[in-house]
TIROSE-479320 format. One record per residue (C-alpha): residue number from 1; residue in one letter; x, y, z. Coordinates in nm, 2 decimals. Example, Ala and Ser with C-alpha at 12.3 -4.5 7.8 and 13.67 -1.06 7.14 Angstrom:
% residues 2
+-----+---+--------+--------+--------+
!   k ! r !      X !      Y !      Z !
+-----+---+--------+--------+--------+
!   1 ! A !   1.23 !  -0.45 !   0.78 !
!   2 ! S !   1.37 !  -0.11 !   0.71 !
+-----+---+--------+--------+--------+
***
This chain:
% residues 311
+-----+---+--------+--------+--------+
!   k ! r !      X !      Y !      Z !
+-----+---+--------+--------+--------+
!   1 ! M !   2.24 !  -2.33 !  -0.13 !
!   2 ! N !   2.37 !  -2.29 !   0.22 !
!   3 ! K !   2.69 !  -2.11 !   0.31 !
!   4 ! A !   2.91 !  -2.42 !   0.30 !
!   5 ! D !   2.77 !  -2.51 !  -0.05 !
!   6 ! I !   2.84 !  -2.16 !  -0.17 !
!   7 ! E !   3.19 !  -2.16 !  -0.04 !
!   8 ! K !   3.26 !  -2.50 !  -0.20 !
!   9 ! K !   3.13 !  -2.38 !  -0.54 !
!  10 ! I !   3.34 !  -2.06 !  -0.52 !
!  11 ! A !   3.65 !  -2.27 !  -0.45 !
!  12 ! E !   3.57 !  -2.50 !  -0.75 !
!  13 ! I !   3.53 !  -2.20 !  -0.98 !
!  14 ! E !   3.85 !  -2.04 !  -0.85 !
!  15 ! T !   4.04 !  -2.36 !  -0.92 !
!  16 ! A !   3.89 !  -2.37 !  -1.27 !
!  17 ! M !   3.99 !  -2.01 !  -1.33 !
!  18 ! G !   4.35 !  -2.10 !  -1.25 !
!  19 ! A !   4.37 !  -2.36 !  -1.52 !
!  20 ! A !   4.56 !  -2.29 !  -1.84 !
!  21 ! D !   4.27 !  -2.38 !  -2.06 !
!  22 ! F !   4.01 !  -2.17 !  -1.87 !
!  23 ! W !   3.95 !  -1.93 !  -2.16 !
!  24 ! A !   3.96 !  -2.21 !  -2.43 !
!  25 ! D !   3.58 !  -2.20 !  -2.43 !
!  26 ! K !   3.50 !  -1.83 !  -2.40 !
!  27 ! D !   3.12 !  -1.87 !  -2.35 !
!  28 ! K !   3.17 !  -2.12 !  -2.07 !
!  29 ! A !   3.43 !  -1.90 !  -1.91 !
!  30 ! Q !   3.20 !  -1.60 !  -1.91 !
!  31 ! A !   2.92 !  -1.81 !  -1.76 !
!  32 ! A !   3.16 !  -1.93 !  -1.49 !
!  33 ! L !   3.27 !  -1.57 !  -1.41 !
!  34 ! K !   2.90 !  -1.46 !  -1.39 !
!  35 ! E !   2.82 !  -1.74 !  -1.15 !
!  36 ! Y !   3.13 !  -1.66 !  -0.95 !
!  37 ! Q !   3.03 !  -1.30 !  -0.90 !
!  38 ! E !   2.68 !  -1.39 !  -0.80 !
!  39 ! L !   2.80 !  -1.64 !  -0.55 !
!  40 ! K !   3.05 !  -1.39 !  -0.40 !
!  41 ! T !   2.77 !  -1.13 !  -0.37 !
!  42 ! K !   2.54 !  -1.38 !  -0.21 !
!  43 ! L !   2.81 !  -1.49 !   0.04 !
!  44 ! A !   2.87 !  -1.13 !   0.14 !
!  45 ! G !   2.51 !  -1.10 !   0.23 !
!  46 ! G !   2.39 !  -0.90 !  -0.07 !
!  47 ! G !   2.12 !  -1.01 !  -0.31 !
!  48 ! G !   2.28 !  -1.19 !  -0.59 !
!  49 ! Y !   2.00 !  -1.09 !  -0.83 !
!  50 ! D !   1.92 !  -0.74 !  -0.69 !
!  51 ! K !   2.02 !  -0.58 !  -1.02 !
!  52 ! S !   1.79 !  -0.81 !  -1.22 !
!  53 ! D !   1.46 !  -0.73 !  -1.38 !
!  54 ! C !   1.17 !  -0.88 !  -1.19 !
!  55 ! L !   0.84 !  -1.07 !  -1.24 !
!  56 ! V !   0.54 !  -0.95 !  -1.03 !
!  57 ! S !   0.21 !  -1.13 !  -0.97 !
!  58 ! I !  -0.09 !  -0.99 !  -0.79 !
!  59 ! I !  -0.35 !  -1.24 !  -0.67 !
!  60 ! S !  -0.68 !  -1.14 !  -0.52 !
!  61 ! G !  -0.77 !  -1.30 !  -0.19 !
!  62 ! A !  -1.06 !  -1.25 !   0.06 !
!  63 ! G !  -1.30 !  -0.97 !  -0.03 !
!  64 ! G !  -1.47 !  -1.06 !  -0.36 !
!  65 ! D !  -1.52 !  -0.77 !  -0.60 !
!  66 ! D !  -1.34 !  -0.54 !  -0.36 !
!  67 ! A !  -1.03 !  -0.76 !  -0.35 !
!  68 ! E !  -1.02 !  -0.78 !  -0.73 !
!  69 ! D !  -1.05 !  -0.40 !  -0.75 !
!  70 ! F !  -0.78 !  -0.37 !  -0.49 !
!  71 ! S !  -0.55 !  -0.58 !  -0.72 !
!  72 ! R !  -0.62 !  -0.32 !  -0.99 !
!  73 ! I !  -0.53 !  -0.04 !  -0.75 !
!  74 ! L !  -0.20 !  -0.21 !  -0.66 !
!  75 ! F !  -0.12 !  -0.27 !  -1.02 !
!  76 ! E !  -0.18 !   0.10 !  -1.10 !
!  77 ! M !   0.03 !   0.20 !  -0.80 !
!  78 ! Y !   0.32 !  -0.01 !  -0.90 !
!  79 ! G !   0.29 !   0.10 !  -1.26 !
!  80 ! K !   0.32 !   0.47 !  -1.16 !
!  81 ! Y !   0.61 !   0.39 !  -0.94 !
!  82 ! V !   0.79 !   0.20 !  -1.22 !
!  83 ! A !   0.73 !   0.49 !  -1.45 !
!  84 ! L !   0.88 !   0.73 !  -1.20 !
!  85 ! R !   1.19 !   0.52 !  -1.19 !
!  86 ! G !   1.22 !   0.52 !  -1.57 !
!  87 ! W !   1.15 !   0.15 !  -1.59 !
!  88 ! K !   0.89 !  -0.03 !  -1.80 !
!  89 ! I !   0.61 !  -0.28 !  -1.74 !
!  90 ! S !   0.52 !  -0.56 !  -1.98 !
!  91 ! M !   0.21 !  -0.76 !  -1.91 !
!  92 ! L !   0.24 !  -1.14 !  -1.90 !
!  93 ! S !  -0.11 !  -1.26 !  -1.82 !
!  94 ! S !  -0.43 !  -1.13 !  -1.66 !
!  95 ! N !  -0.77 !  -1.25 !  -1.55 !
!  96 ! Q !  -0.99 !  -0.95 !  -1.54 !
!  97 ! N !  -1.35 !  -0.93 !  -1.42 !
!  98 ! P !  -1.62 !  -0.73 !  -1.60 !
!  99 ! M !  -1.58 !  -0.43 !  -1.37 !
! 100 ! G !  -1.21 !  -0.38 !  -1.45 !
! 101 ! G !  -1.07 !  -0.56 !  -1.14 !
! 102 ! Y !  -0.82 !  -0.84 !  -1.16 !
! 103 ! R !  -0.86 !  -1.19 !  -1.01 !
! 104 ! S !  -0.49 !  -1.23 !  -1.09 !
! 105 ! L !  -0.23 !  -1.07 !  -1.31 !
! 106 ! S !   0.14 !  -1.11 !  -1.38 !
! 107 ! F !   0.38 !  -0.86 !  -1.54 !
! 108 ! E !   0.75 !  -0.79 !  -1.59 !
! 109 ! V !   0.93 !  -0.48 !  -1.46 !
! 110 ! L !   1.22 !  -0.40 !  -1.70 !
! 111 ! D !   1.52 !  -0.17 !  -1.66 !
! 112 ! A !   1.62 !  -0.11 !  -2.02 !
! 113 ! A !   1.93 !   0.10 !  -1.92 !
! 114 ! Q !   2.05 !  -0.18 !  -1.69 !
! 115 ! R !   2.01 !  -0.44 !  -1.96 !
! 116 ! A !   2.21 !  -0.23 !  -2.21 !
! 117 ! A !   2.49 !  -0.19 !  -1.95 !
! 118 ! S !   2.48 !  -0.57 !  -1.89 !
! 119 ! Q !   2.52 !  -0.65 !  -2.25 !
! 120 ! K !   2.82 !  -0.42 !  -2.28 !
! 121 ! A !   2.99 !  -0.54 !  -1.96 !
! 122 ! S !   3.24 !  -0.82 !  -1.97 !
! 123 ! S !   3.13 !  -0.94 !  -1.63 !
! 124 ! P !   2.87 !  -0.85 !  -1.36 !
! 125 ! A !   3.15 !  -0.67 !  -1.16 !
! 126 ! A !   3.16 !  -0.41 !  -1.44 !
! 127 ! L !   2.79 !  -0.32 !  -1.39 !
! 128 ! P !   2.70 !   0.01 !  -1.23 !
! 129 ! G !   2.62 !   0.01 !  -0.86 !
! 130 ! G !   2.27 !   0.02 !  -0.71 !
! 131 ! T !   1.98 !  -0.21 !  -0.73 !
! 132 ! G !   1.75 !  -0.29 !  -1.02 !
! 133 ! P !   1.38 !  -0.37 !  -1.02 !
! 134 ! Y !   1.41 !  -0.69 !  -0.82 !
! 135 ! G !   1.63 !  -0.55 !  -0.55 !
! 136 ! T !   1.40 !  -0.25 !  -0.52 !
! 137 ! L !   1.06 !  -0.43 !  -0.52 !
! 138 ! K !   1.14 !  -0.76 !  -0.36 !
! 139 ! R !   1.03 !  -0.64 !  -0.02 !
! 140 ! E !   0.68 !  -0.55 !  -0.16 !
! 141 ! A !   0.61 !  -0.92 !  -0.16 !
! 142 ! G !   0.34 !  -1.03 !   0.08 !
! 143 ! V !  -0.03 !  -0.97 !   0.16 !
! 144 ! H !  -0.16 !  -0.62 !   0.13 !
! 145 ! R !  -0.48 !  -0.51 !   0.30 !
! 146 ! L !  -0.74 !  -0.24 !   0.20 !
! 147 ! V !  -1.01 !  -0.09 !   0.42 !
! 148 ! R !  -1.26 !   0.14 !   0.26 !
! 149 ! M !  -1.63 !   0.21 !   0.20 !
! 150 ! S !  -1.71 !  -0.05 !  -0.07 !
! 151 ! P !  -1.82 !   0.09 !  -0.41 !
! 152 ! F !  -1.98 !  -0.25 !  -0.48 !
! 153 ! N !  -2.20 !  -0.26 !  -0.17 !
! 154 ! S !  -2.54 !  -0.08 !  -0.21 !
! 155 ! A !  -2.56 !  -0.05 !   0.17 !
! 156 ! G !  -2.24 !   0.15 !   0.18 !
! 157 ! K !  -2.07 !  -0.07 !   0.43 !
! 158 ! R !  -1.70 !  -0.07 !   0.51 !
! 159 ! Q !  -1.52 !  -0.36 !   0.34 !
! 160 ! T !  -1.18 !  -0.52 !   0.42 !
! 161 ! S !  -1.01 !  -0.69 !   0.13 !
! 162 ! F !  -0.67 !  -0.86 !   0.06 !
! 163 ! S !  -0.44 !  -0.91 !  -0.23 !
! 164 ! L !  -0.11 !  -1.10 !  -0.24 !
! 165 ! V !   0.19 !  -0.95 !  -0.42 !
! 166 ! E !   0.46 !  -1.19 !  -0.54 !
! 167 ! V !   0.80 !  -1.05 !  -0.66 !
! 168 ! L !   1.04 !  -1.28 !  -0.84 !
! 169 ! P !   1.38 !  -1.22 !  -1.00 !
! 170 ! K !   1.43 !  -1.28 !  -1.38 !
! 171 ! L !   1.70 !  -1.55 !  -1.37 !
! 172 ! P !   1.95 !  -1.69 !  -1.63 !
! 173 ! D !   1.89 !  -2.03 !  -1.77 !
! 174 ! Q !   2.22 !  -2.18 !  -1.65 !
! 175 ! G !   2.38 !  -2.39 !  -1.37 !
! 176 ! E !   2.15 !  -2.50 !  -1.10 !
! 177 ! L !   1.88 !  -2.27 !  -1.23 !
! 178 ! H !   1.83 !  -2.47 !  -1.55 !
! 179 ! I !   1.51 !  -2.67 !  -1.56 !
! 180 ! P !   1.52 !  -2.98 !  -1.79 !
! 181 ! D !   1.23 !  -3.03 !  -2.02 !
! 182 ! S !   1.16 !  -3.37 !  -1.85 !
! 183 ! E !   1.04 !  -3.18 !  -1.55 !
! 184 ! L !   0.78 !  -2.97 !  -1.74 !
! 185 ! D !   0.43 !  -3.04 !  -1.85 !
! 186 ! I !   0.33 !  -2.79 !  -2.12 !
! 187 ! S !  -0.01 !  -2.73 !  -2.29 !
! 188 ! V !  -0.13 !  -2.46 !  -2.53 !
! 189 ! A !  -0.46 !  -2.29 !  -2.59 !
! 190 ! R !  -0.60 !  -1.99 !  -2.78 !
! 191 ! S !  -0.53 !  -1.66 !  -2.61 !
! 192 ! G !  -0.85 !  -1.47 !  -2.52 !
! 193 ! G !  -0.92 !  -1.10 !  -2.47 !
! 194 ! P !  -0.77 !  -0.81 !  -2.66 !
! 195 ! G !  -0.47 !  -0.86 !  -2.88 !
! 196 ! G !  -0.61 !  -0.86 !  -3.23 !
! 197 ! Q !  -0.70 !  -1.13 !  -3.48 !
! 198 ! N !  -0.36 !  -1.29 !  -3.48 !
! 199 ! V !  -0.37 !  -1.36 !  -3.11 !
! 200 ! N !  -0.72 !  -1.49 !  -3.10 !
! 201 ! K !  -0.70 !  -1.72 !  -3.40 !
! 202 ! R !  -0.38 !  -1.90 !  -3.30 !
! 203 ! D !  -0.29 !  -2.14 !  -3.01 !
! 204 ! T !  -0.04 !  -1.90 !  -2.85 !
! 205 ! A !  -0.13 !  -1.92 !  -2.47 !
! 206 ! V !   0.10 !  -2.14 !  -2.28 !
! 207 ! R !   0.03 !  -2.32 !  -1.95 !
! 208 ! M !   0.33 !  -2.47 !  -1.79 !
! 209 ! T !   0.36 !  -2.69 !  -1.48 !
! 210 ! H !   0.68 !  -2.79 !  -1.30 !
! 211 ! I !   0.60 !  -3.15 !  -1.22 !
! 212 ! P !   0.82 !  -3.21 !  -0.91 !
! 213 ! S !   0.69 !  -2.90 !  -0.73 !
! 214 ! G !   0.34 !  -2.86 !  -0.88 !
! 215 ! I !   0.41 !  -2.50 !  -0.96 !
! 216 ! A !   0.19 !  -2.39 !  -1.25 !
! 217 ! V !   0.18 !  -2.07 !  -1.46 !
! 218 ! Q !   0.01 !  -1.93 !  -1.76 !
! 219 ! V !   0.13 !  -1.67 !  -2.01 !
! 220 ! T !  -0.09 !  -1.52 !  -2.28 !
! 221 ! S !   0.07 !  -1.19 !  -2.36 !
! 222 ! E !   0.30 !  -1.26 !  -2.66 !
! 223 ! R !   0.19 !  -1.33 !  -3.02 !
! 224 ! S !   0.43 !  -1.63 !  -3.05 !
! 225 ! Q !   0.38 !  -1.96 !  -2.87 !
! 226 ! A !   0.76 !  -1.98 !  -2.83 !
! 227 ! Q !   0.78 !  -1.64 !  -2.67 !
! 228 ! N !   0.50 !  -1.73 !  -2.42 !
! 229 ! R !   0.69 !  -2.05 !  -2.34 !
! 230 ! D !   1.01 !  -1.86 !  -2.26 !
! 231 ! K !   0.81 !  -1.62 !  -2.04 !
! 232 ! A !   0.64 !  -1.91 !  -1.86 !
! 233 ! L !   0.97 !  -2.07 !  -1.80 !
! 234 ! E !   1.11 !  -1.75 !  -1.65 !
! 235 ! L !   0.81 !  -1.75 !  -1.41 !
! 236 ! I !   0.87 !  -2.11 !  -1.31 !
! 237 ! R !   1.24 !  -2.05 !  -1.26 !
! 238 ! G !   1.17 !  -1.74 !  -1.04 !
! 239 ! K !   0.91 !  -1.92 !  -0.83 !
! 240 ! L !   1.15 !  -2.22 !  -0.77 !
! 241 ! Y !   1.43 !  -1.98 !  -0.67 !
! 242 ! R !   1.20 !  -1.80 !  -0.43 !
! 243 ! M !   1.07 !  -2.13 !  -0.29 !
! 244 ! R !   1.43 !  -2.25 !  -0.22 !
! 245 ! E !   1.53 !  -1.92 !  -0.07 !
! 246 ! E !   1.23 !  -1.91 !   0.17 !
! 247 ! A !   1.28 !  -2.28 !   0.26 !
! 248 ! A !   1.64 !  -2.21 !   0.35 !
! 249 ! D !   1.55 !  -1.90 !   0.55 !
! 250 ! K !   1.29 !  -2.09 !   0.75 !
! 251 ! E !   1.53 !  -2.38 !   0.81 !
! 252 ! N !   1.79 !  -2.14 !   0.94 !
! 253 ! R !   1.53 !  -1.99 !   1.18 !
! 254 ! G !   1.40 !  -2.33 !   1.28 !
! 255 ! L !   1.06 !  -2.29 !   1.12 !
! 256 ! S !   0.86 !  -2.53 !   0.91 !
! 257 ! A !   0.92 !  -2.49 !   0.53 !
! 258 ! G !   0.58 !  -2.62 !   0.44 !
! 259 ! A !   0.36 !  -2.33 !   0.54 !
! 260 ! S !   0.21 !  -2.11 !   0.27 !
! 261 ! T !   0.10 !  -1.75 !   0.29 !
! 262 ! K !  -0.28 !  -1.71 !   0.34 !
! 263 ! I !  -0.43 !  -1.41 !   0.17 !
! 264 ! E !  -0.64 !  -1.30 !   0.47 !
! 265 ! W !  -0.65 !  -1.12 !   0.80 !
! 266 ! G !  -0.34 !  -1.15 !   1.02 !
! 267 ! S !  -0.09 !  -1.21 !   0.74 !
! 268 ! Q !  -0.07 !  -0.86 !   0.59 !
! 269 ! I !   0.25 !  -0.67 !   0.56 !
! 270 ! R !   0.09 !  -0.34 !   0.49 !
! 271 ! S !  -0.26 !  -0.18 !   0.54 !
! 272 ! Y !  -0.42 !   0.09 !   0.33 !
! 273 ! V !  -0.70 !   0.25 !   0.53 !
! 274 ! L !  -0.93 !   0.49 !   0.35 !
! 275 ! H !  -1.22 !   0.48 !   0.61 !
! 276 ! P !  -1.29 !   0.59 !   0.88 !
! 277 ! Y !  -0.95 !   0.76 !   0.87 !
! 278 ! Q !  -0.68 !   0.77 !   0.61 !
! 279 ! L !  -0.35 !   0.59 !   0.68 !
! 280 ! V !  -0.10 !   0.36 !   0.50 !
! 281 ! K !   0.10 !   0.15 !   0.75 !
! 282 ! D !   0.37 !  -0.11 !   0.70 !
! 283 ! H !   0.34 !  -0.36 !   0.98 !
! 284 ! R !   0.70 !  -0.48 !   0.95 !
! 285 ! T !   0.87 !  -0.14 !   0.99 !
! 286 ! E !   0.58 !   0.06 !   1.16 !
! 287 ! H !   0.64 !   0.32 !   0.89 !
! 288 ! E !   0.32 !   0.50 !   0.82 !
! 289 ! R !   0.18 !   0.79 !   0.61 !
! 290 ! R !  -0.15 !   0.97 !   0.60 !
! 291 ! D !  -0.12 !   1.10 !   0.24 !
! 292 ! V !  -0.29 !   0.79 !   0.11 !
! 293 ! E !  -0.38 !   0.93 !  -0.23 !
! 294 ! R !  -0.02 !   1.02 !  -0.29 !
! 295 ! V !   0.10 !   0.67 !  -0.20 !
! 296 ! L !  -0.16 !   0.51 !  -0.43 !
! 297 ! E !  -0.03 !   0.74 !  -0.71 !
! 298 ! G !   0.30 !   0.56 !  -0.68 !
! 299 ! D !   0.49 !   0.75 !  -0.41 !
! 300 ! I !   0.60 !   0.43 !  -0.22 !
! 301 ! Q !   0.98 !   0.49 !  -0.20 !
! 302 ! S !   0.96 !   0.57 !   0.18 !
! 303 ! F !   0.81 !   0.23 !   0.25 !
! 304 ! I !   1.08 !   0.06 !   0.03 !
! 305 ! D !   1.36 !   0.25 !   0.21 !
! 306 ! A !   1.22 !   0.18 !   0.56 !
! 307 ! E !   1.20 !  -0.20 !   0.49 !
! 308 ! K !   1.55 !  -0.19 !   0.34 !
! 309 ! A !   1.69 !  -0.02 !   0.65 !
! 310 ! L !   1.52 !  -0.28 !   0.87 !
! 311 ! S !   1.68 !  -0.57 !   0.69 !
+-----+---+--------+--------+--------+
***
């Protein structure tokens, strides 16, 4: 939604709030108040979903085994950062290679304390200040680059590899965020890998495609097909939201909305150099650190703060 659309919607909700029967349907009224608060936050320039939990995907790009191992390193780095924040990770799906690396993986980052506060609050305005997982991690989205002596190369050559990090907000199924079933193509299959006999014997894995956009996701983590369907729908909803936000941003800057990010040289937002010297450098902010091991152990707050200050 552009600024004019947001202002128009806010005016419509304000008119509805002034009606005598506004609270006749309590659930509908609460939903309208929630949407109103999100729109006001967005109009003010803040992230309407910054307090939300988030969905993170890591996809290996150029670099073969090294790139897939780099995806593992990034996953562990974010896992340690999340633990330091007191949040939790819940795996959604993963495609792991025999050496422990990941071709791709998706997981949730959950702030249990924030969700408890949200359930007690009568409206989003009553929630505590600060940002949640999405507001904190959204600037980690982009291509990450690793340079090191490859452990998979017998000649001991230096290898450059790339992985793409995608960060999406967990969004409510309401208003313009609702996706009708007619726009979805859903198929099920048996979940593979660990998970016990219950998972492996039942058709619980869900693959979901949003027909108009072609966006496709797969979720295998839950024991129930219905739960996997809900998680897949959350991923689709987040991807559509991010797609619309990026298209609007590019349109405002006079850029083409059709270009996609390539997971290769020249598109990286941050480099992790382990050889011939040690340095982690964010190419958007120029913030850099030489204590690489500490960064990979989850100490990434300085990069998050630097990017937040820039924006």
